[in-house]
C-alpha positions in Angstrom: 0.0 0.0 0.0 1.2 3.5 -0.8 0.8 5.9 2.1 1.3 9.7 2.4 1.5 11.6 5.6 -0.1 15.0 5.5 0.4 17.7 8.2 -2.5 20.2 8.2 -1.2 23.6 9.4 -3.3 26.7 9.7 -2.2 30.1 11.0 -5.5 31.3 12.5 -5.8 29.1 15.6 -8.2 30.6 18.1 -6.2 29.8 21.2 -2.7 30.1 19.7 -2.5 32.2 16.5 0.6 31.4 14.4 1.1 28.2 16.4 3.0 26.3 13.6 5.6 29.0 13.5 6.2 29.0 17.3 9.9 28.6 18.2 10.9 25.6 20.3 14.5 25.8 21.2 15.6 27.1 17.8 13.2 25.2 15.5 9.6 25.9 14.7 6.9 23.6 15.9 6.1 22.8 12.3 9.7 21.9 11.4 9.9 19.6 14.4 6.7 17.8 13.4 7.9 17.5 9.8 11.3 16.1 10.8 9.9 13.6 13.2 7.3 12.4 10.7 9.9 12.1 8.0 11.7 9.5 10.1 8.7 7.1 9.8 9.6 4.1 7.7 6.1 2.9 6.6 5.1 6.0 4.6 6.5 7.2 1.3 6.2 11.0 1.7 5.3 13.8 4.1 3.4 16.8 2.9 2.4 20.1 4.6 -1.0 21.5 3.8 -1.7 25.1 4.8 -3.9 28.0 3.9 -1.3 30.7 4.8 1.7 31.9 2.7 3.7 32.6 5.9 3.5 29.0 6.9 4.1 27.8 3.3 7.2 30.0 2.9 8.6 28.8 6.2 8.0 25.1 5.2 9.9 25.6 2.0 12.8 27.2 3.9 13.5 23.9 5.5 12.9 21.8 2.4 9.4 20.5 3.1 6.9 20.0 0.2 3.8 22.1 0.7 0.5 22.8 -0.9 -1.8 25.8 -0.4 -5.4 24.8 0.5 -8.6 26.8 1.0 -9.0 28.7 4.3 -12.5 27.6 5.0 -12.0 23.9 5.9 -13.8 23.0 9.1 -11.3 20.3 10.1 -7.9 18.8 9.3 -9.6 15.9 7.6 -11.1 18.2 5.0 -7.7 19.9 4.5 -6.0 16.6 4.0 -8.5 15.6 1.3 -7.9 18.9 -0.7 -4.2 18.5 -0.3 -4.4 14.9 -1.7 -6.4 16.2 -4.7 -3.9 18.9 -5.4 -0.9 16.6 -5.1 0.3 15.2 -8.5 0.6 11.6 -7.1 -2.2 9.6 -5.7 -1.9 7.3 -2.7 -3.9 4.4 -1.3 -3.9 5.9 2.2 -3.5 9.3 3.9 -2.3 9.6 7.5 -3.4 12.9 9.1 -0.4 14.0 11.2 -1.2 16.6 13.9 0.8 19.7 13.4 0.9 20.6 17.1 2.8 17.5 18.4 6.5 18.5 18.1 7.7 15.4 19.9 5.8 12.9 17.9 7.5 9.5 17.8 7.8 8.3 14.2 7.1 4.7 15.4 3.5 5.9 16.2 3.0 6.6 12.5 4.5 3.3 11.5 2.2 1.4 13.8 -0.8 3.1 12.3 0.5 2.6 8.8 0.7 -1.2 9.3 -3.1 -1.2 9.7 -3.5 0.2 6.2 -3.9 -3.1 4.4 -6.5 -2.2 1.8 -9.5 -3.5 3.7 -9.2 -1.0 6.5 -11.4 2.1 5.8 -10.2 4.3 8.6 -7.7 3.6 11.4 -6.9 5.4 14.6 -5.0 4.7 17.8 -5.9 3.9 21.4 -4.2 3.3 24.7 -5.4 1.9 28.0 -6.8 4.1 30.7 -4.7 3.2 33.8 -6.1 5.6 36.4 -9.4 6.9 37.7 -8.6 10.6 37.0 -7.8 10.0 33.3 -10.8 7.7 32.9 -13.2 10.4 34.2 -11.5 13.3 32.5 -14.0 14.5 29.8 -11.2 15.9 27.7 -10.1 12.3 27.2 -12.2 10.5 24.6 -13.1 6.9 25.5 -13.8 4.1 23.0 -15.8 0.9 23.1 -14.8 -1.8 20.6 -16.2 -4.8 18.8 -14.4 -8.2 18.6 -12.4 -6.9 15.6 -11.0 -3.9 17.5 -13.3 -1.6 15.5 -15.0 1.3 17.2 -18.6 0.9 18.3 -18.7 4.4 19.9 -16.5 7.3 21.1 -17.5 9.4 24.1 -16.2 12.0 26.5 -18.1 10.2 29.2 -16.9 6.8 30.6 -18.2 3.9 28.5 -19.2 1.3 29.3 -20.9 1.8 32.7 -19.9 -0.8 35.2 -22.9 -1.8 37.3 -22.6 -2.5 41.0 -18.9 -1.5 41.1 -17.6 1.7 42.9 -16.4 4.2 40.3 -13.0 4.5 42.0 -12.4 0.8 41.0 -13.6 0.9 37.4 -10.2 1.2 35.9 -9.1 -1.9 37.8 -12.1 -4.0 36.7 -12.3 -3.3 32.9 -9.9 -2.7 30.1 -11.0 0.9 29.3 -9.5 2.4 26.1 -9.0 6.1 25.4 -8.5 7.6 22.0 -5.1 8.8 20.7 -6.1 11.0 17.8 -4.0 10.2 14.7 -6.0 9.0 11.7 -5.3 7.0 8.6 -7.9 7.1 5.8 -8.2 5.0 2.7 -8.3 7.6 -0.1 -11.7 6.6 -1.4 -13.1 6.7 2.1 -11.5 10.1 2.8 -13.3 11.5 -0.3 -16.6 10.0 1.0 -16.4 11.2 4.6 -15.5 14.8 3.6 -18.8 15.0 1.7 -20.9 14.1 4.7 -23.0 16.6 6.7 -22.4 17.0 10.4 -24.4 14.4 12.3 -26.5 14.4 15.5 -24.0 12.4 17.6 -21.1 14.4 16.3 -22.8 17.6 17.4 -23.8 16.1 20.8 -20.2 14.9 21.7 -18.3 17.4 19.5 -16.4 14.4 17.9 -16.0 14.3 14.2 -15.5 10.6 14.0 -19.0 9.9 15.2 -20.3 11.3 11.9 -18.3 8.5 10.1 -19.7 5.8 12.4 -23.3 7.1 12.0 -22.9 6.7 8.3 -21.6 3.2 8.4 -17.9 3.6 8.1 -15.6 1.2 10.1 -12.8 2.6 12.3 -10.0 0.2 13.1 -8.5 1.0 16.5 -4.8 0.1 16.9 -3.1 -0.1 20.3 -0.2 2.2 20.9 2.3 2.9 23.7 2.9 6.4 22.5 0.7 9.2 23.9 0.2 12.6 22.2 1.8 15.7 23.6 -0.2 18.4 21.9 0.6 22.1 22.2 -2.8 23.8 22.2 -2.0 27.1 24.0 1.0 29.3 24.8 0.8 27.9 28.3 1.4 24.4 26.8 4.4 25.6 25.0 5.9 27.2 28.1 5.5 24.0 30.0 7.2 22.0 27.2 10.1 24.4 27.1 10.6 24.0 30.9 10.5 20.2 30.4 13.2 20.5 27.7 15.4 22.6 29.9 15.0 20.1 32.7 16.0 17.2 30.4 12.6 15.6 30.7 12.0 15.5 26.9 
């Protein structure tokens, strides 16, 4: 299977404008993501997709291929699809690589890429909830699975409910899984899902992937030991810089 990694990068982030260009110890966030992603062995190319010439110019300065996309995309998924259509070479699969994870481990990409076997429509990653606080944190998305490790549902609430067991013990009594949000899409499926209208469940949970499930698409969930370290705000960046100075990264 041929696989391309696409990094959606927009300038106008609400919480952190210009985030892809933020400096992290001498390199921009975008350059760090690109360099990490380029170390993955299971993909053939890494492409940056942006709607902003400042980001495009910067990407070219460190040798990254880049395409300019529309500015009105509601999600990175939509931006990935336009980038694929603008690219001269077609691929069997697209991996959506988050542009705000500067310490991404390339092995995380490789693990997801191995699930792209032609029959997989969409793949994403999951890791076990090992503590009560993480399990009940509504910013952490939980997953329930079928016997093929395909998602039945994603929720910000804890699923499933464990009857007659104290909540403090739930993480000890059941193998709860939480979502690690990198996606791989088969190219024909990527085309199909970007034409779907927002769904009832998607709006209820504010989770894009529920639109795909509601419309009958299958999402393969792949275990990973690598967690995401996203930079969403300037405060996140300040914390990461301190961790770097302390030798924790």
